[in-house]
N, C-alpha and C positions, 0 to 999 in steps of 0.2 A: 776651388780649382779641381778640375776633373782628374781622377786617378787614372794612371796609365792602363789599368786593367778594366776600367769601366767601359761597357760596350753600348754605344749609342746607335748602332746600326740596326736596320730592320729590312728583311727581305720583302720587296714589293711584289715581285713576280718571279716565277722559276723558269718560264719560257715565254719571252726572253728572261734571262737571269739578271734582274736589276735589284740592287740593294741601296736603300737610302743611307747616307753616311751618318746622319745625325737626326734623331727623332725629336730633338729638343726645339727645333724651329722649322717652319715651312721654308721651302726654297733651297734647302741644303743640297749640295752636290750629290749625285748618285753614281754608283759603280755598275757598269754594264760588263758582264763576263761572257766571253766568246771563245769557243762554243759553250753552250750551257752545261753540257754533260761532263766536260773535262776542260775547264777554261785555260787557255794558254795566252789570253790577252784580257786586260781590263781597260775600259774606256771611262774616263771621269769627266762628267759635265752635268748640266742641269737635267732634270728628268725628261723634259720634252725633247731635248737634243739626243740623249742616249736612246730614248724610245724610238726615235726616227732612225738612228744609226743601226739599231737592231734589225731593221727591216731591209737593210741594203742587200741586194742580190750577191754582192761580192763574197759574203760569208758562206754562200752555198757553193762557191767555187774554190776547190782546194788550191793551196799555194803551189806554184810551179816547182817541179823537182830541181834540186841543185845538182851541179856537176859532181860526178863521183870523186874526182880528184881536185881539191881546192888549190888555188894558185898562191896561197899564203899560209902562214902559220902564226899563231898568237905567241908572243914571246915577251919576257920582261926586258925592258930597255932601260939602261941606267939613267936615272933622273926623270924618266918619262912614264913610268908604270908599264903595264902590259900594252903592247902595240901590235901592229900587223906587219909582218915581214914577207915580202914576195919570195916564193920558193922556186920561181922560174921567171923567165922574161915574160912580161905582160905588155901587150900592144896597146897603143892609144886607142880608146874607144871600146876596149874589151870590158864586158860586164864581169866584175870581180866577185860580187856577192849580192844577194838580195834576201830580205827577210821582213816579216811583219813585226811591228813593235810588240813588246810584252806589256808595256805600260804606255797609255796614250791619254792626254788630258788637255783641256784648255789651259793656257799658260797661267792665267790667274784663276785658280779654283776657288769656289765659295766654301771656305773652311773656317770653322770657329777658331778664335785665337787660342783657346785652351787645348787645341788639337793639332797645332801647327808645328812649331819648332821641336816639341817633344815627340813628334812622329806618330801620334795616335791615329790621325787621319790617314796617313800614307801606309802605315802598317795594316790598317783595316782594309785599305784598297787592295793590297796584294795578298791578303790573308786567304781568300777563296780561290786564288789561282792554283793550278795543278802544282804538285811538288816540284816538278822539273822546271816549270816556268818561274816559280818563285825563287828557286835556287839560281836560275840564270840571272835574275835581277840582283840578288844579294851577292853574287860573285863579282859584280862590277866594282870599280874603284870609287872610294868616297874621298873627295878632296876638301870637304867642308869641316872646319874645326869645331870642337865642342864650344858651347853646349848644344849645337845643332845635332839632332838625332841622326843616326847613321842611314836610316831608310830615306828620308827626304834629302839627305846629303848625297846619297847614291843617285837618286833620280835627278837632282839638279846638276850634279857633276856630269852626267852622261846624256842629258836631253839633247835632242836634235829637232829641228823644225819639221812638222808634218802638216798635212792639209786635210780638211773634211769637205772641200769643194774642188771641182776640177780646175777652176780658174783661181789663181792665187788671190787672196783677199788682203788688201793693204791695211785694213783697220787693225790696230793693236788689240782690240777686244776680241778679234776673231783669230788670234794667234794660238796655235796648238803645238804641243811638243810630244815626243815619244822617246822611249828608251828601248834599245835593241841589244840583245845578248852579244852579238858579234860586231855589228857595224859601229856601235858605240865605243868599241875598243880602239878605233882608229884615232890616232893622235892628231893634234892641230899642227899646221905649218902655215906660215904667211905666204908661201908660194907652193901650195899643195900639188901633189902629183895625181890625185884622184878627186872625183867630185861625188859628194853625197847628194842624191836626188830622191825626193819622195814621189812615188808613182801612185797618184790617187786612184787610178783605175783598178789596180791590184791591191791597193792599200799596203804597199811594201816600200821599204827603204831600199834604194839601189846604190851600189858603189861601182863607179866606172873610172877607168884609167883616163886621165886627161893628157898624159904624156906616155911615151914608152918607159916602162919601169923595169929595171934590171933585177935579176935574181939576187936576193940578199938586201935589196933596198927597202927602206920603210915605206909603207903605203900610208899617206897622210891626206887629211881633208882640212877644211877650215871650219872654225866655230863662229865666224864673225864676218863683218864687212871688211874686206881687205884693202879698200881705198883710203882707209884712215892712216895717219902717220904713226910711226912706231910708238910714240908716247901714248897716244890714245888707244892703240891696240893693246899695249901692255897694261894700261889702266883697266880696260874692259875685261881682259882675261883674268887679271888679278881680282877684280871685283866679283865676277860671275863664276869663275872656275878655280880660283885660288891657286894659280900657278903663274910663273913668269916665263914667257916664251923665250927660248934660247935657240930658235931656228936660225938658219943661215942668213935669212934676211934681217932678222933682229940683231944678229951678230956682226952686221956690216960695219966696217970702220967708220968713224964719225965723219970723215971727209966725204965718204960716198953715201952715207946715210941720208944726208940732206937732199942729195939728188934723188934717192929712192923715194923719200917722203914727197918730194915735189912732183915726181911722176905719178904717184898714186893719187895725190890731191888733184892733179890735172884730170885724171880719168874720172874720179868721183864727182868733180864739179860738172864735167860735161854730161855724165849720165844723169845727175840730179836735174840739170837745166833742161835737157832735151827729152827725157823719157816721159812722154805723154801717151804711150801706146795703149794704156787701159783707161784713158780719159777722153772726153769729147773735144778736148782742146788740141789745136795744132801745135807742133813743136816750134821753138824759136828757130830762126834762120841760123845756119852755121855753115862755114865754108868747108869745102872738101879738104883744104889744107889743115884746118883745125881738127877735123875728124881723123885724118891720117896721122897727125901727131899723137892723138890719143891712142890709136892702134899701136903705134911704135912704142909708146910708153908701156902699154899692157904687155907687149911682146918682151920688152926689156926687163920687166918685173916678173915675167913668167906667169902671168895671170890669164889663163886660157878662158875661163868663164867670162871675165870682164872683157876680153878681146871679142868674144862672141856677142856680148851685149852691145858693145860699141858698133859692131857691124849691123846688128839688128836695128838699133836706134838710127844709125847713119843711113840705113836703107830707106827709112821713112822720111828723114830730113831731105835726102837727095831726090826722092820721088816728088816731093812737094816743091822744092826750091832749086834742084840741081839737074843733073843729067840722068835721064831715065835708064839708059843702058848701064851706067855705073851703079845706079840704085839696084837694078836687077842683079848685077854681079855681086854686090854686097849682100843682098838677101840670100842668094844661092850659097855664098861662103858661110853666112851665119847659120843657114839651115844645116849644112854639113857639120859644122862645129857643134851645134846643139844636139844633133843626132848622136854625135860621138860622146858628149858628156851627159846627156839626159835620156837618150833613147828616142826611137822613132815616134813614140806616142806622147811625147811631152807637149805641154801647152804651147811652149815657144815654137816648136816645130810646126804645129798646126797653124799657129799665127803666121808663120812664114809661108806656109803653103797657101794661105789666104792671100798673102801679099803677092805671091807668084801669079795667082789668077788675076789680081788687079793689074799687075805689071803687064801681063799678056794682053789684057783688054785695052790698056792704055797704048801699048805699042802697036796694036792693030787698028786703033781708031784713026779715022781720016785726019790728015794734017790740019791743024787749026782748031780741032775740037778739044785738045788737051788744055786743062786749066792749070 
């Protein structure tokens, strides 16, 4: 068994700053430190991936400055750890905060068994970060119980989805996560008031208000698929984050909870059945009435992002099988919502801009040529 103080790392290059995590076998994950002179981020993946990432032009572009006066404070919340509290009224669509991750990695890292739960691998990954960056990670909450080491516990407790491609990749093997000093402090809610979005173009996590947020209100995000029923949401959060959600939705009286679960299941089934936007397949036929019922369910549950997704999917379905003018209206509404929750440069917004061009071309085509 490897002793905790045994060092299996080896510096491969200093510019870019890449370190092999384990000299005992080929193919071990590598640590890329950015910038090389005073690293405030480490990216963990195979050598060929981190070598390519090191050449991205985004690293030569400094992160955009933050507002002088933040709209929130970090505060201990009873039973929930440190969370984010609005210090003033925040309007829907407002950018609350943005930052680059300090730790970023493929979700399933290639790590030897004798370096995993004891934290040797993860401690080695953050070891060469600047003191400030390392302190920002170690200051985050750890929800994982012993014998899990505190460092992988912190990283797993606070990880959020990130991307290394502009277009989201649906394959689980291409799933990546990151930890953020501030954004990772946002607590979960099953009807969140804010949306976490990863902007690949700037390689930053962004937090945007999905609803108007009052001063003194907690700023919450989601850690999971919100279209699952309460029992499955609770099981997932207990298994992956080691806490039991006590949000207003999960605390709904039993008589109303069944209705809430049914609405969320209705939204989830429709999205799963009709979302073929990134595939070569046409979506199934769906009536306008069914789509509108899903919208009403999302509104009733306070699920802004899911409401936007139904509009987006519905616009495609209606373009193919329904009324083109209604489809155009749905696409325009979806675009406004995605700009609000993800920003003007998001992949969904660009996809809807493409749809607008298609709609315009179809609307101007001579009668009888539309398929």
